[in-house]
C-alpha positions in Angstrom: 0.0 0.0 0.0 1.4 3.4 -1.0 1.9 6.0 1.7 -0.2 9.1 1.3 1.6 12.3 0.9 0.7 14.8 3.7 -0.2 18.2 2.5 1.4 21.2 4.1 -1.1 22.6 6.6 -0.4 26.0 8.1 -1.9 27.7 11.1 -4.7 29.2 9.2 -5.6 25.9 7.6 -5.6 24.3 11.1 -8.0 27.0 12.3 -10.3 26.5 9.3 -10.3 22.7 10.0 -11.0 23.1 13.7 -14.0 25.4 13.0 -15.3 23.1 10.3 -15.0 20.1 12.6 -17.2 21.9 15.1 -19.7 23.2 12.5 -19.5 21.8 9.0 -22.4 24.0 8.0 -20.8 27.3 8.8 -21.2 29.9 6.0 -18.0 30.7 4.2 -18.4 34.4 5.1 -18.6 33.6 8.8 -15.7 31.1 8.5 -13.6 33.7 6.8 -14.4 36.3 9.5 -13.4 33.8 12.2 -10.0 33.1 10.6 -9.3 36.7 9.6 -9.4 36.1 5.8 -11.6 37.6 3.1 -14.2 35.1 1.8 -12.5 34.2 -1.5 -9.1 33.2 -0.1 -10.9 31.3 2.7 -13.0 29.4 0.2 -9.9 28.6 -1.9 -8.3 27.1 1.1 -11.3 25.0 1.9 -11.5 23.7 -1.7 -7.7 22.9 -1.6 -8.1 21.0 1.6 -11.0 19.1 0.0 -9.0 18.4 -3.2 -6.0 17.2 -1.2 -8.2 14.8 0.8 -7.7 16.5 4.2 -11.4 17.2 4.3 -13.1 14.0 3.2 -16.8 15.0 3.6 -19.4 16.7 5.6 -22.1 15.0 7.7 -24.7 15.5 10.4 -24.0 13.9 13.8 -27.1 12.0 14.9 -28.3 11.1 18.4 -28.2 7.3 18.3 -30.9 6.9 21.0 -33.3 9.1 18.9 -33.0 6.7 15.9 -33.3 3.4 17.7 -29.5 2.9 17.8 -28.8 3.8 21.4 -26.6 0.9 22.5 -22.9 0.8 21.5 -21.1 -2.5 21.6 -17.4 -3.2 20.8 -16.6 -6.7 19.5 -13.0 -8.1 19.3 -12.7 -10.7 16.6 -9.9 -13.2 16.2 -9.7 -14.9 12.8 -8.9 -18.6 12.4 -6.5 -17.8 9.5 -4.5 -14.6 9.0 -4.1 -14.8 5.3 -4.8 -12.1 2.8 -7.7 -14.1 1.5 -9.2 -14.4 5.0 -8.8 -10.7 5.6 -10.5 -9.9 2.3 -13.3 -12.3 3.0 -13.9 -10.8 6.4 -13.7 -7.2 5.2 -16.3 -7.9 2.5 -18.7 -9.7 4.9 -18.4 -6.9 7.5 -19.0 -4.2 4.9 -22.5 -5.7 4.3 -23.5 -5.5 8.0 -25.5 -2.3 8.8 -25.1 -2.6 12.6 -21.3 -2.5 12.3 -20.5 1.3 12.0 -16.7 1.0 12.3 -14.3 -1.8 11.7 -10.6 -1.7 12.5 -7.8 -4.1 11.6 -5.6 -4.0 14.7 -2.3 -5.4 15.9 -2.4 -7.3 19.2 -4.3 -10.3 20.6 -7.1 -10.1 18.1 -7.4 -9.1 14.5 -10.4 -6.8 14.2 -12.3 -4.4 16.5 -15.9 -3.8 15.5 -18.1 -1.0 16.7 -21.8 -1.7 16.6 -24.6 0.6 17.1 -27.8 -1.3 17.9 -31.2 -0.5 19.5 -30.9 -2.6 22.7 -29.7 -6.0 24.2 -32.3 -7.9 22.1 -31.0 -6.3 18.9 -27.5 -7.1 19.9 -28.5 -10.7 20.7 -30.0 -10.9 17.2 -26.6 -9.7 15.8 -24.8 -12.4 17.8 -27.1 -15.2 16.7 -27.6 -14.2 13.0 -24.9 -11.9 11.7 -21.7 -12.8 13.7 -21.8 -16.6 12.9 -22.0 -15.8 9.2 -18.7 -13.9 9.2 -16.0 -16.0 7.6 -12.9 -17.4 9.4 -14.0 -16.2 12.9 -12.2 -18.2 15.6 -13.2 -16.2 18.7 -15.0 -13.1 19.7 -15.3 -11.0 22.9 -17.9 -8.3 23.3 -18.1 -5.1 25.5 -21.3 -3.3 26.0 -20.8 0.4 26.5 -22.4 1.7 29.7 -21.5 5.3 29.2 -19.7 7.3 26.6 -17.4 9.8 28.3 -16.0 11.3 25.2 -16.8 11.0 21.5 -16.4 12.8 18.2 -13.5 14.9 19.6 -12.0 17.3 17.1 -8.7 16.0 15.5 -7.3 19.5 15.1 -6.0 21.5 18.1 -5.1 25.0 17.3 
C-alpha cells in the first residue's frame, strides 16, 4: 500500500479545519471572518483541503438513541487464519452489516475491532445469533457493551 503524501497545513488551515470540525455547515463568510481572511481566499483554502483529501466530507451527527441505535457494543474478533484471503473475505462480509458502523484491523491479541450501534440488548443478541456466525474465518469473539460514553467525536485539530 502506497503511503499518502501529507499536505502542508499551516496555522490558518488548522484554524479552518478546527472550525469546520465543530460546525461543517458554517457559512464561508462567517468562517472567513473567524480566521481573519476575506471570503474568496478562505473558500480557496477549503477547496484545496477538500481536493487534497484533508477534508473527506461533511455529515450531520445523529443522536443514536433518537433513531433506535442507542446501544454501543465493541466486539473483538480473532480470525482462524490470518491470510490475505481471510482478511479480504472478512472485510467484504463486515461491509455488508449495517449494525457495524466502524471496523478496524488491529495489531495485538485479536485481528479486528468492530463498533456496533444497535437498539438494545435484544437487537445485539440478534446480531450475535444471526450476523456474527456468518462472518468468515472467525475463531473467537469477545464483546463489550458500552455503559456510558465519556468522550466522542472529539476534534482532531488542536489550534
